[in-house]
N, C-alpha and C positions, 0 to 999 in steps of 0.2 A: 614280593618276589614274583617273577614271571616264570612259568613253566609251561612247556607244551609244544607240540607240533601237530595237534589234532584240530578238528574243526572248531573247538571251543577255546583255542589257546588264548585269543585276545580277551576273552571274557574274564580271565583270571588276573588281568593287569590292573584294573581299576581305572580311574579317570586319566586321560592323556594330559600331558603337560606341554602345551604348545609354547614356542618361543617366537619372538618377533611377530611377523605377520603370516607365518606358515609358508613362506616362499623359500627361494633358493638360499638366501643368507641364513635363514633359520635352519635349513638342513645342514649347512656347513657348521653352524654354531652347535647343533645337536651332535654332530660327529665329533667335534672337538671336545664338547662337554663329556661325552662318553670316554674319550681317550684320557681325559684328565681325571675322571671319576674312577677309572678302572684300577682295580687292585689285583685282580686275577682274571685270566681269560683262557679259553681254549676253543678250538674249532670242533664243533659237533653239530649233528643234524637236528638235534632237539634243542629248542631255545630254552635257556635258563638264565634269567637276569635277576639279580638281587641288588638293587640300587643301594641298599643300606650297607652292604659289605663290599660293594664295588666289584661284584662278580658279573662278568659278561661272557656268556657262552652261547654261541650260535654259529651257523654257517653263513655264507655270504648273503643269501636271500633272507635269512633270519635277521641279520644285522640291518639290512636296508628296510625290511618290513618294520622292524622295531623303531628305527629312526623316523621313518615316514609316519608311523602311527603317533609318535609323540608330537610331530610338528604339523601334520595335516592328515587327520584320520580319514577325511573325505577322499583325498587323493589316493590314499592306499586302498580304500574300498572300491575304487574303480578298476583296479588291476584284477584280472581273473584269478580265482583261487584254485590252486592245483590239488592233487590228491593228498598232500600233506597238511591241508587245512590252511595254508597260506601260499601266496604266489611264489614260485621258484623262478630261476633265471629264465627259463624258456617262456614262462608266462609273461614276464616283463618284456621280453623281446617281441613276442606276439602282440602285446598291447601297444608298445611303443611304435612298432612298424605300421600299425593300423590307425594311428592317431590322425585326426583331421583337424581343420582349423577351428571346429566347433567343440572339440573335446576338452573344454576347460575343466580343471585348471592346468592340465598337462599341455606342454608344447614340445613337439618333436624337434630335435637338433639334427640336421641332416649333413652338415659339413664339419670337418675337423677344425677348421679355422674359427668356428662359432662356439666351440666347447668352452664352458666357463665354470668357475667354482660353483658347486651346488648341483651340477648336472648329475643325473644317475646314468651310468653307463652299463649296458647289459650285452652279453654275447652268448651265443650257443656254443656248446662244446664242439670243437672242430670234428669233422667226420673221421679224420685219421688219427684222432687222439683217443686212446683207450681210457675209459673211466666210467663212473656211474653218475656223476653230477650232470645236470642238464646244461650247465654253462657257468657263467660268473657274473657277479654284480658288484659294483663299487660306487662310491660317491666321490666326485672330483673335488679335490681340495685346492689344487692350484695347477696352473700351466707353467711348465719349466722350459719352454722353448722347443727347439727342433734338434733331434739327434743327428749325428754324423751319418752320411750315406753308408749303407751296409749291404753286403751280399744277401743277408737274410731277408731284408726288406725287398730288395730287387727281385728275389726269387719268387715272391708271390705277387709280383706286379705292382708293388708299392712305389709311389713317387717320393714319399717322405714319411718320416716317423715323428710324431708329436709326443713329447715326454709329458706325462701327466702324473702329478702327485695325487694319490687316491687314499681313501680310508676304506677298509674292507675287513672281512674276517676270512682268513685263509689258512690252509695247512702247509703252505709253501711261500717263502718270502719273495718279495719283488726286489728290484734294484734299490740300493740305499735304504733298506727296510729298517724301520724303527723297532721291529720285533726282534732284531738281532740274529742270533744263530739259527740254523735250519731246523732245530728241534723245537723252536717256539712257534706255537700256532695260536689262532684266534684273532682278536681285534687288534688292529694296528694300521700303520701307514707305510706306503712305499711308492716307488715310481714304476709305472707301466709305460709301454710304448703303443700308441695308437697309430696304426699304419693306414694311410689314405692313398687313394689313387690319384691320377692326374687331375681329376675333377674335384678333388678334396673330399671324396666320399670314403668313409671308413670301410676297409675291406679286411682288416686283420689286426693282430696285436703281437707284441713281444711281452711275455710275462715279466721279464726283468728289462724294463725300458732301456734301450741302448746297449744292452749287454747279452741278452739271450742269444745262443747260437742259432736258434730257429725262430722264424716268425710264422704264426699260424693264421691261416685264412678262414674266415667264418662270417656268419651273419652278426652284425653289430648294430645295436639300436641305442640311441641316446635321447633323453628327454629331460625337461626341467619344469619347475613350478615357477609361477610369476613372482 
């Protein structure tokens, strides 16, 4: 069983179980493995994972940290650790935006058209969005094409909206969400909208891809493992 959000949280997990070669396919495989192994889940800011019973309880950063830890512990260790003893969304954003060509094994993805399954997408909480979370994190599962033009996307200067199927832990469902009704929280998959400008640079998102009445503009950073 995994418990904790303090500086020693990872020490209680035991040995990591890497799959494939620790790269992007492995990260997708791990996300799918957790979805299939899950018997109960809920969104909470303290990580609690019991693989034996299929219990997966964490927030978005807890999920990504746990998935990364299982497939590439070294890559996770490069991300700055926040006050909760593990990196949060804002820490991933800071790390991803500062990546250089020599920061192996991570590689920054700068354009929406280059986003691929296995990429980790991170964004900061928009300045005009009230909340206590620092932002959001998700693992890209699949690209679903481009959404129809919308006033919401145009309102923040977006040229187009890319629909991405993601796996994450959340307390609010995305579009076409496998978590079902709005009372279900925790680990699951759904569709978000990645808004890009005329230069194909991500500038915002729609929480429910292609459907949210509002698009939020914020700092978005995306990176992948080889």
